C-alpha positions in Angstrom: 0.0 0.0 0.0 2.8 2.4 0.9 4.6 1.6 -2.4 1.4 2.2 -4.4 0.8 5.5 -2.7 4.3 6.7 -3.3 4.1 5.7 -6.9 0.8 7.5 -7.4 2.1 10.7 -5.8 5.5 10.7 -7.4 7.3 10.1 -4.1 10.5 8.1 -4.2 10.3 5.1 -1.8 13.3 5.1 0.4 15.3 1.8 0.8 17.3 2.2 4.0 20.8 0.8 4.1 19.9 -1.4 7.0 17.2 -3.3 5.0 17.4 -7.1 5.3 17.3 -8.9 2.0 15.0 -11.8 2.3 15.7 -13.0 -1.2 12.4 -11.9 -2.7 12.1 -9.4 -5.5 9.4 -7.0 -4.4 7.4 -4.2 -6.0 9.5 -1.8 -3.9 12.6 -3.1 -5.6 11.2 -2.7 -9.0 9.9 0.8 -8.3 13.3 1.8 -6.9 15.1 0.5 -9.9 12.9 2.3 -12.3 13.4 5.5 -10.4 17.2 5.1 -10.4 17.4 4.2 -14.0 15.4 7.3 -14.9 17.8 9.5 -12.8 20.7 8.0 -14.9 19.2 9.9 -17.9 19.0 13.2 -16.2 21.7 15.7 -15.0 25.3 14.9 -14.2 24.5 15.2 -10.4 21.4 12.9 -10.7 23.5 10.4 -12.6 26.2 10.3 -9.9 23.6 10.0 -7.1 21.8 7.2 -8.9 25.1 5.3 -9.8 26.3 5.5 -6.2 23.0 4.1 -4.9 22.9 1.4 -7.5 26.5 0.4 -6.4 25.3 0.1 -2.8 22.1 -1.7 -3.5 23.7 -4.2 -5.8 26.3 -4.9 -3.2 24.1 -5.6 -0.2 20.9 -6.9 -1.8 21.3 -10.1 -3.9 17.6 -10.1 -4.8 18.0 -6.7 -6.4 20.6 -8.1 -8.8 18.0 -10.3 -10.4 16.3 -7.3 -12.0 19.2 -6.7 -14.4 19.0 -9.7 -16.7 17.1 -7.8 -19.4 19.0 -6.0 -22.2 16.8 -2.9 -21.9 17.7 -2.5 -18.2 21.4 -3.0 -19.1 21.2 -0.3 -21.7 19.5 2.1 -19.2 22.2 1.3 -16.7 24.9 2.4 -19.2 22.9 5.4 -20.5 25.4 8.0 -19.0 28.1 6.6 -21.3 28.6 7.8 -24.8 29.5 5.0 -27.3 33.2 4.8 -27.9 33.9 7.7 -25.5 35.7 7.2 -22.1 33.7 8.2 -19.1 35.0 11.7 -18.0 33.8 11.5 -14.4 36.1 9.0 -12.5 33.6 8.6 -9.6 30.7 7.9 -11.9 32.8 5.5 -13.9 33.9 3.7 -10.7 30.4 3.4 -9.3 29.0 2.0 -12.6 31.7 -0.6 -13.1 31.4 -1.6 -9.4 27.6 -2.0 -9.8 28.3 -4.2 -12.9 30.8 -6.3 -10.8 28.2 -6.7 -8.1 25.5 -7.7 -10.6 27.9 -10.2 -12.2 27.8 -12.3 -9.1 24.2 -13.4 -9.8 24.3 -16.6 -11.9 21.3 -15.5 -14.0 23.2 -12.4 -15.2 26.4 -14.0 -16.3 25.4 -15.2 -19.7 23.2 -12.1 -20.5 26.0 -9.7 -19.6 28.6 -11.4 -21.8 26.2 -11.5 -24.7 25.5 -7.7 -24.4 28.0 -6.1 -26.7 27.8 -2.6 -25.1 28.2 -4.0 -21.6 31.2 -6.2 -22.3 32.8 -3.3 -24.2 32.3 -1.1 -21.2 34.0 -3.7 -18.9 36.9 -4.1 -21.3 37.3 -0.3 -21.7 37.3 0.1 -17.9 40.5 -2.0 -17.8 42.3 0.8 -19.7 41.3 3.9 -17.7 39.8 5.3 -14.5 40.8 4.9 -10.9 42.8 2.0 -9.6 39.5 0.6 -8.2 37.8 1.0 -11.5 40.4 -1.1 -13.3 40.6 -3.7 -10.5 36.8 -4.1 -10.5 36.7 -4.4 -14.3 39.2 -7.3 -14.0 37.2 -8.8 -11.2 34.0 -8.6 -13.3 35.7 -10.6 -16.0 36.8 -13.1 -13.4 33.2 -13.4 -12.2 31.7 -13.7 -15.6 34.2 -16.2 -16.8 33.0 -18.7 -14.1 30.7 -20.0 -16.9 32.7 -22.2 -19.3 30.9 -20.8 -22.3 31.8 -17.3 -21.2 35.5 -18.2 -21.2 35.3 -18.8 -24.9 33.1 -15.7 -25.6 35.3 -13.4 -23.6 38.5 -14.9 -25.1 37.4 -13.7 -28.5 37.2 -10.1 -27.4 40.1 -7.7 -26.5 39.8 -8.7 -22.8 43.0 -10.7 -22.7 45.0 -8.1 -24.4 43.9 -5.4 -21.9 44.3 -7.7 -18.9 47.9 -8.4 -20.0 48.4 -4.6 -20.4 47.1 -4.3 -16.8 49.7 -6.8 -15.7 52.4 -4.7 -17.2 51.3 -1.2 -16.2 48.7 -1.6 -13.4 48.9 -1.0 -9.7 49.7 -4.2 -7.7 46.1 -4.5 -6.5 44.7 -4.3 -10.1 47.5 -6.6 -11.2 46.3 -9.3 -8.8 42.7 -9.1 -10.1 44.1 -9.3 -13.7 46.2 -12.4 -12.9 43.1 -14.1 -11.5 41.0 -13.2 -14.5 43.6 -14.4 -17.0 44.0 -17.6 -15.0 40.2 -18.3 -15.2 40.1 -17.5 -18.9 43.0 -19.8 -19.6 41.2 -22.8 -18.2 39.9 -22.7 -21.8 42.9 -24.0 -23.8 42.6 -21.7 -26.7 43.0 -18.7 -24.5 46.4 -19.8 -23.4 47.7 -19.2 -26.9 46.0 -15.8 -27.0 47.6 -14.9 -23.7 51.1 -15.9 -24.8 50.6 -14.0 -28.1 49.9 -10.8 -26.1 53.3 -11.1 -24.4 52.2 -12.4 -21.0 55.2 -14.7 -20.5 57.9 -12.1 -20.9 55.9 -9.6 -18.8 55.4 -12.1 -16.0 59.1 -13.1 -16.0 60.0 -9.4 -15.9 57.7 -8.7 -12.9 59.1 -11.6 -11.0 62.7 -10.9 -11.8 62.7 -7.1 -11.5 59.9 -6.4 -9.0 59.4 -9.6 -7.1 55.6 -8.9 -6.9 52.8 -11.5 -6.8 55.4 -14.2 -7.1 53.1 -17.0 -6.0 50.3 -15.8 -8.3 52.5 -15.4 -11.3 54.1 -18.8 -11.0 50.6 -20.4 -10.7 49.6 -18.7 -13.9 52.8 -19.7 -15.7 52.3 -23.3 -14.6 48.8 -23.2 -16.3 50.1 -21.5 -19.4 53.1 -24.0 -19.7 50.7 -26.8 -20.8 50.6 -25.0 -24.2 53.5 -25.4 -26.6 53.6 -21.6 -27.4 54.2 -20.9 -23.7 57.0 -23.5 -23.6 58.6 -21.8 -26.6 58.2 -18.4 -25.1 59.7 -19.5 -21.7 62.7 -21.0 -23.5 63.4 -18.0 -25.7 63.2 -15.5 -22.7 65.8 -17.3 -20.6 63.5 -18.9 -18.1 65.5 -22.0 -17.4 68.5 -20.5 -15.6 66.2 -18.1 -13.8 64.0 -21.0 -12.6 67.0 -23.0 -11.4 68.0 -19.9 -9.4 64.5 -19.6 -8.0 64.7 -23.2 -6.7 67.8 -22.3 -4.7 66.3 -19.1 -3.3 65.3 -19.6 0.4 63.0 -16.6 0.3 60.7 -18.2 -2.3 57.7 -20.1 -1.0 57.2 -23.8 -1.3 54.2 -23.1 -3.5 56.2 -21.1 -6.0 59.0 -23.7 -6.1 56.5 -26.4 -6.7 55.1 -24.6 -9.7 58.5 -23.6 -10.8 59.8 -27.2 -11.0 56.6 -28.3 -12.6 57.2 -25.8 -15.4 60.8 -27.0 -15.7 59.6 -30.5 -16.0 57.3 -29.5 -18.9 60.2 -27.6 -20.6 62.6 -30.5 -20.1 60.3 -33.0 -21.8 59.1 -30.7 -24.6 62.1 -28.7 -25.5 65.2 -30.9 -25.9 67.4 -27.8 -26.5 67.0 -26.8 -22.9 68.1 -30.1 -21.4 71.8 -29.2 -21.5 71.2 -26.0 -19.5 69.3 -28.0 -16.8 72.0 -30.7 -16.7 74.9 -28.3 -16.4 73.2 -26.4 -13.6 72.5 -29.7 -11.8 76.1 -30.8 -12.1 77.3 -27.4 -10.8 74.7 -26.8 -8.0 72.7 -30.0 -7.3 69.5 -27.9 -7.5 67.1 -30.6 -8.4 68.7 -33.2 -6.1 68.2 -31.0 -3.1 64.6 -30.3 -4.1 64.0 -34.1 -4.6 65.0 -34.5 -1.0 63.4 -31.5 0.7 60.6 -30.2 -1.5 56.8 -30.8 -1.3 55.6 -34.2 -2.5 54.7 -32.8 -5.9 58.0 -30.9 -6.2 59.9 -34.1 -5.3 58.1 -36.0 -8.0 58.8 -33.5 -10.7 62.5 -33.1 -9.7 63.0 -36.8 -9.5 61.4 -37.2 -12.9 63.9 -34.8 -14.5 66.8 -36.4 -12.6 65.8 -39.9 -13.8 65.7 -38.7 -17.4 69.0 -37.0 -17.1 70.6 -40.3 -16.0 69.0 -42.0 -19.0 70.3 -39.4 -21.4 73.8 -39.6 -19.9 73.9 -43.4 -20.1 72.8 -43.4 -23.7 75.5 -41.0 -24.7 78.1 -43.2 -22.9 76.9 -46.3 -24.8 77.1 -44.4 -28.1 
């Protein structure tokens, strides 16, 4: 009754921050959404107020998110944006991309969002500019949307990977972390590994670990996933990864998790790139790197190190017989 009276008399129905979301979509929710979408078509001040409230509502009210699966609603949500033009108000931009991120958590929105060309373009464009939080939340939105396997393939065919890799290279550490997670999720689809390597991810990741020592665990986890693709193995070999990885395995400041992924990558390189076996063998003779890991590493690290050592012995024996 209150909702109907407010609607008839043009009064906005308040939705206090302390409201408890019982999971039901109510008429009050629908009325509030219509009101806020209308404000997004008005003055700059109205747009900012509406975007901020939408950001808050989509964060704390899961039921409210279910109202956004319609393409017409999505278009109204993005109405303050001009096609092909970057948002000139950083706060408005941040509030809109954060609302999109919050909305992407609803399973019913994931497919609809990826299939909406204007929305996916807005997310990808948000990786390039705006506040640190804007770029981080854009990467997080891609991570959320790529939870669906079909979306991994759809997103992979856009410019998302290119811009996520750019964010790895030039972004703030917090946005880089979201970008790593998004790329990892996308690369569960095998064809996206080649796209990621093609955009220069391997050399960028190696540079970040060598020069900056940032997100080491996360970067090695991503490299381990990428290394199952032949293009990544070739890129690792051509950028001097083998001696660097052998050094990492001797570095006491590196976590067991990173060493485990590091030797797993070396294992793949060893068995897929015969030209690198000599480097690994010479380091092993000089430093006993793999032998130490085979004794003191995690169970997985021990298996990978032992596998390489066993093969080195076979190679050495065959040469002796010849």
